[in-house]
N, C-alpha and C positions, 0 to 999 in steps of 0.2 A: 638530733642534730641532723639537718639536711645534707644530702650528699650532693656535691658538685656535679652537675650533669653537662658541663660545657662540652664534653667530649662528643656528645650527640651531634652537635653542629658539624664537626669534622667528619663523623660517620656519614651524615646526610650528604655532605659534599662529595665525599669519596664514592658513595653509592650512586650519586647522580652521574659522575664521570664515568663510572663502570656501565651504567645504563646507557650512556651516550656512545660508548665504545661498542657495546653489543648491538645497539640499533644501527650504528654505522656499518657493522659487518653485514647485517641483515640487508640494509640498503645496497651496499656494493654488490653482493651476490645477485640481488634481483636486477640491478642495473646490467651486470655482466650478462646475465641470461636473457633479459628482454632486448637488449641492443644489438646492433649489427655484429656479426661474427664471420667476417670473410677470412681474415688471416689470424685473428685471435689477438691481434695487437690492441685494438680499441677495448675489448673486455678487460685486458690486463693493465689498462692505463687509468684506471679509477683510483683516486687518492683522497684520503681524508687528512686534511692539512689544518693546522692551527689558523685562527683568524689572521689574514695577511700573508700566509705561507703560499708557496707555489708547488705545483705537482711535478713529478718526474715523467719519464717517458714510459713506454710499455715494458712490462716484466717478462712476458712470454709471448709465444705465438703457436698457432696450430691447434688450439683448443679454447674453450671457455675457461677463463681464469676462475679459480676458487679462492675466496678471501677468507681470512680469520683474524683473530686479534693482533696478530703480528703485524698486520697491515694498517693498524689503527694506533697512531701514537699515544703514548700515556701523556696526560696533562693534569694541570692542577685546576681545581674549580675556580672560576672567576665569573663575575656578572657579564652577561652579554653571550656572544657566540664562542662556543667551545671549539668547534670544527666547522670546516666546510667540505663538501664532497664535490670534487671536480674531476674531469677527465684531462689528462696531460697530452693527448694527441692534437696536433696542430689543426686537424680537420674536425675536431669535436663538434663545433657548431653545426657542421654539415651532417654529421653522423647522428646528431640529436634532432635533426630536421628543424633547427632554429633559424638557419640561414640557407639561401639557395645553394644547391650543389654547383661547384664552381670548377670544371675541369681545365679551363683555360684562362679564367679570370675575366673573361669578357663576355659571358653568357647572359642573355636576359630571357625571362619568360615571355613567350609569345602566345597569349590567349590563356583562357581558363583550362584547368585540368578536370576531366570528368572522373570524379572518384569511383564510379562504378568500373571503370577500366583499370584501376590501380591493383597490381599483384600483391599478394601478401608475402610473408617470409619464405624465401626460397624461390620466388618466381623470377623468370627471365623475361627479358623484353627490351623496350627502348625507354631511355630516360629523355623526356623532352628537353629541349634547350632552356636553361634556367630553372628546370624543375629541382625539386628537392630530392635528396638521396632516395627516399622510399618511393618516389613516383616513377615507378617502372610500369610502363604500359604494354599492352599487347602489341607484338611486332617482332622484328627480327632479335634474335637472342644476344644482343651486344652487351647488355647490362643485367646486373643481378640484384635483387632486393634481398638483403639477409636479415631484415627485420621489418615489421609492418610500418607503413607510413605513420608518422606522429607517435611512435612508440614511446618517446620521452615525455612529451606533454600529457599523454594518456596515462603514463605511469604516475606522474606527479599530480595530475588533476583527477584521475579516476579512482582514487582510494587506495591504490597498492602501496604508495609511499606512506600513507597514514598507517596502513595495517603493518608494514614492515617496522616503522618506528615503534609501534605498540608491542609487537612481538619481541623486538630487541630490547626495549625498555623493561618489559616484565622479566625477561631472562637476565638482564643486568642487575636489576634490583633483587631478583630472586636468588642469584648466586652470589651476591655481595655478603661478606663475612664482616660484621662490625668489629671494629678493633677496640672500642671503648668498654666493652663488656667482659674484659679479660678476667 
């Protein structure tokens, strides 16, 4: 007599959700470490939200926030997107170097930026009008860059996101305890 193994489908779904949660934690911690850390608010404002959900504000300040599974909501497996990772700070687009830095709402870039002059994390200098957050050039120490220019696009496109997803997924699948084999 053949044994019904339909329980395996549920185990696979549950393991997939666990892998997604672990991968999310891995990504959150990498984003917190790679991104700007001036007050610590931005690093603590990363959220894992269900598809269509909205993030909250910052959780703490004064240090780089450390994420764990408590920061990732439990969900049920469904076709499509399980989670989205977003930052809840109103200036997230600027901090991620996706939109120009806007101190007054009226700044426009005047000419090209010489990448050779851009400071790296921790550098002090001048941000050109309309420049992005990470474009801190040599000059008077009026501005500070607390993450390299283009840190977010480099994280996403440079292989670190893929690595973090793999590490988290392996951990999630590796620690999942099947329920159907009781």
